[in-house]
Steps between C-alpha positions, in 0.01 A plus 500: 500500500387791713616392845537858622179669391396752768837457673751776571870418478804709594831441321801692630765569241226441246626734229747261333631145481341232715279753676349638182453154349322390818281810510403440136416137575279599793325763288444248221311283749271779613683660793518865582876551524700756696868534410774695673847609398737794507515586128197717421528458123522121529205501739285695256594264219419200717163642600412553135543128435297390801160647419284783622460360850875480565667733746870596487660655808852633532652353816836436663513128580795544739332748733287432806340839447431400141334178614270690731430764237395234248264341752351840581451580131315173440294535817394852408358363174312223678717231343528157657736232376452136407860440398844658529811418301800657672726506199699825531864413550861582429788275396854628500782248485844566641797294621489455876814704560353805321159505670444813707235606749317707241442196276387293798258767623355572156441130429344417835290817505339414166489120521425440869400808697272626224289183466490447876354840580286505187320188614460649846353822360260319270358254754188709571419503127507123444180318420436162661686234305757743359822357362844660530784388274857619551755489220799301624790367294684179427811688614392433857584133440788463256795694645585692183820707530454879519138462618560493876292807590223438249475131593488580870216747445298243308564233762361747752169547317460125451530460877269796550227338293505188715476698823232738374296207374463382858420850627257605230296183454267596787426815299412290197811585294749261340866582430716315247813557293585456134876470446602549138822391344651720229226687314519733201415830669640855517640406842802347328586841366511640854759272656765770513720340231646625175356345182781251442485372857121486487505289181762264639305462825175433313667234285652334804165498681316361198750215474384384844133471401411147381231640268776700331327838515379777725140492613243753384304743718177335385616164634559647845170687481310175451637366828408818685144483367475139613608596853241778517215303339242301703639166379814555711309555825684207664846641417628692802851619592645328196773594254450399136826498306475585131856472372511268198665234716795719602481407868502128415859500374 
């Protein structure tokens, strides 16, 4: 299929993991893809896999100034958007009693403030019928120990999508959420844990998934593409959970 021929799609955090897999899936269906991230080397590698039309932009997803700068960069090049996947995020787990203000601020800056002001900055660049998808998380629903800050941030963006859906529909834009369960991505190497703790945590999480495995980035990407594609035009303000049945236990 080529559902996205002549469409332009922005994927934040598109240089690895779910973001890169989603960008590749969009490109494979004909889209011109723009990816952002903070690692310049990873961005260049991602762009090389996405084709000659792809654009890679270094950007700080936690910064309001960064959000406005990205919008200005795209506007200066005459770029308008048909879809946005707000995927850039951070996940650091910590017992409640050890959480400090720095962890709270970092998590909410990247996971909540960043997407909020990025959408605001990009509004003038949206084509009629544009679709916005925010990356949520099953952690917003399951009450997993040590995830209090991360889970709260993802609950916030799920709520945000519902509210923005009502506000942005008159402008012709839809907002939805995809909430993955555990997925095999580099994010699991950035949880702030030593290797032994990380392996034990991963094994414990996997034991809670009825399918008996982590998901793959490509499986999440397929849901994002569905939410951006024309066939999902009647899906508005909705969260699609892709967690291998984890939330059903």
